[in-house]
C-alpha positions in Angstrom: 0.0 0.0 0.0 1.3 3.5 -0.9 0.9 6.6 1.0 1.9 9.1 -1.7 1.3 9.5 -5.5 2.5 12.2 -7.7 1.4 13.3 -11.2 2.8 15.9 -13.6 1.0 17.4 -16.5 2.6 17.7 -19.2 5.3 15.2 -18.9 7.8 17.4 -20.7 8.1 21.3 -20.4 9.7 24.0 -22.4 12.2 25.7 -19.9 13.9 28.2 -22.2 12.6 30.5 -25.0 13.7 34.0 -25.4 13.9 36.8 -27.9 16.9 39.0 -27.2 18.2 42.0 -28.9 20.9 44.6 -28.4 20.9 47.7 -30.7 23.8 50.1 -30.2 25.0 53.5 -31.6 28.5 54.8 -31.2 29.8 58.3 -32.0 33.3 59.5 -31.5 35.5 62.4 -32.3 39.0 63.8 -31.6 40.4 67.3 -31.0 44.0 68.5 -31.3 44.5 71.8 -29.5 48.2 71.7 -30.5 50.7 69.3 -32.2 51.4 67.4 -29.0 48.0 66.9 -27.4 45.0 64.9 -28.7 41.8 64.4 -27.0 39.2 61.8 -28.1 35.7 61.5 -26.8 32.7 59.4 -27.6 29.6 57.6 -26.4 28.0 54.2 -27.0 24.3 53.8 -26.3 22.8 50.3 -26.2 19.1 49.6 -26.2 18.7 46.1 -24.7 15.5 44.1 -24.6 15.3 40.5 -23.3 11.9 38.9 -23.8 10.9 35.6 -22.2 8.6 34.0 -24.7 7.3 31.2 -22.5 5.7 33.7 -20.0 5.4 36.6 -22.3 7.3 39.1 -19.9 10.4 41.3 -20.4 13.3 40.2 -18.4 15.2 43.3 -19.3 14.4 46.6 -21.1 17.3 48.9 -20.5 19.2 51.7 -22.2 22.8 51.5 -21.4 24.9 54.6 -21.8 28.8 54.1 -21.9 30.9 57.4 -22.3 34.6 57.2 -23.3 37.2 60.0 -23.0 40.9 60.0 -23.5 43.9 62.1 -24.0 47.4 61.6 -25.2 50.4 63.9 -24.8 53.7 63.6 -26.7 56.3 64.3 -24.1 59.0 64.7 -26.7 58.7 66.2 -30.1 60.0 63.1 -31.9 56.9 61.0 -30.6 59.0 58.5 -29.0 57.6 59.3 -25.4 53.9 59.5 -25.0 51.6 59.7 -22.1 48.2 58.5 -22.3 45.0 58.4 -20.1 41.5 57.3 -20.7 38.2 56.4 -19.1 35.3 54.3 -20.4 32.3 52.6 -19.1 32.0 49.0 -20.6 29.0 46.9 -20.4 29.1 43.1 -20.4 27.6 41.5 -23.6 23.9 40.6 -23.6 24.1 37.0 -24.2 25.5 34.1 -22.0 23.1 34.5 -19.0 19.9 32.9 -20.4 19.9 30.1 -17.9 19.0 32.5 -15.1 15.4 32.1 -16.3 15.3 28.5 -15.3 17.4 29.0 -12.1 15.4 32.0 -10.7 12.1 30.2 -10.8 11.3 28.6 -7.5 10.1 25.0 -7.2 6.5 26.3 -7.1 6.8 28.2 -10.3 6.9 25.3 -12.8 5.7 25.0 -16.3 3.8 21.9 -15.5 0.9 21.3 -13.0 1.7 18.8 -10.3 -0.8 16.8 -8.3 0.2 15.1 -5.0 -2.2 12.7 -3.3 -1.6 11.5 0.2 -3.0 8.7 2.2 -3.2 10.3 5.7 -4.0 7.0 7.5 -1.6 5.0 5.4 -4.4 2.6 4.3 -4.2 3.1 0.6 -7.2 5.6 0.5 -5.9 8.9 -0.8 -7.9 11.3 1.1 -5.7 14.4 0.7 -4.9 16.0 -2.7 -2.6 19.0 -3.2 -2.4 20.6 -6.5 0.4 22.9 -7.5 -0.7 24.9 -10.7 1.8 25.6 -13.5 3.6 29.1 -13.5 1.6 31.9 -15.1 2.7 35.0 -16.8 1.6 37.1 -13.7 3.8 34.9 -11.3 6.9 34.9 -13.7 6.5 38.7 -14.3 7.3 39.5 -10.6 10.5 37.3 -10.6 12.4 39.9 -12.8 13.7 43.1 -11.5 12.2 46.0 -13.4 15.6 47.7 -13.2 17.6 44.9 -14.5 20.6 45.9 -16.7 23.7 44.3 -17.9 26.8 44.6 -15.5 29.3 47.1 -16.3 32.8 48.2 -15.1 34.3 51.9 -15.3 37.7 51.4 -16.7 40.5 54.1 -16.1 43.8 53.6 -17.9 46.9 55.7 -17.4 50.0 54.7 -19.4 53.5 55.8 -20.7 54.9 54.6 -23.9 58.6 54.7 -24.8 59.9 53.7 -28.2 63.4 52.6 -28.1 65.9 53.0 -30.9 65.8 50.2 -33.6 68.8 48.0 -33.1 69.3 47.5 -36.8 69.8 51.1 -37.3 72.6 51.5 -34.8 74.1 54.9 -34.5 77.5 53.6 -33.8 80.3 54.5 -36.4 80.8 51.9 -38.9 84.3 50.5 -39.6 85.5 51.5 -43.0 87.5 49.0 -44.9 90.9 50.1 -46.5 
């Protein structure tokens, strides 16, 4: 005699179906106030939309702004010593995190309905039935943060470049044969 029976309907369930897009625009320019200084600046704007087609909810709908600025200064006139500095906001790419859809849903937010029947007296008569419905669009819609956006990092770079003389063009005097 059993004391528990469990049924699921349907037997198989679609767990991942998305429609994602990332449309971006980028503009940049540079300015040379004199022959030794160059400034560059730009901005990249991404319009990201990630749509879960199983539950018909938007997992992400974000506008991401990534400014960039930089400057280079030729320390010497021969351009062999250059000092550079830059800043940019870099966003992580959109794809690669789709399985969060299946991980963030709790056990109760399934795509299949579940029926559990229990024999409370262990006599084979299933007198208690608990039904767990399949997830709905409304339940799934509250599982995603409305302010979700791709992770980003603010990158600051400062560097100094030194070009050494070419060894094949030695400035040492050549021996002249007699």
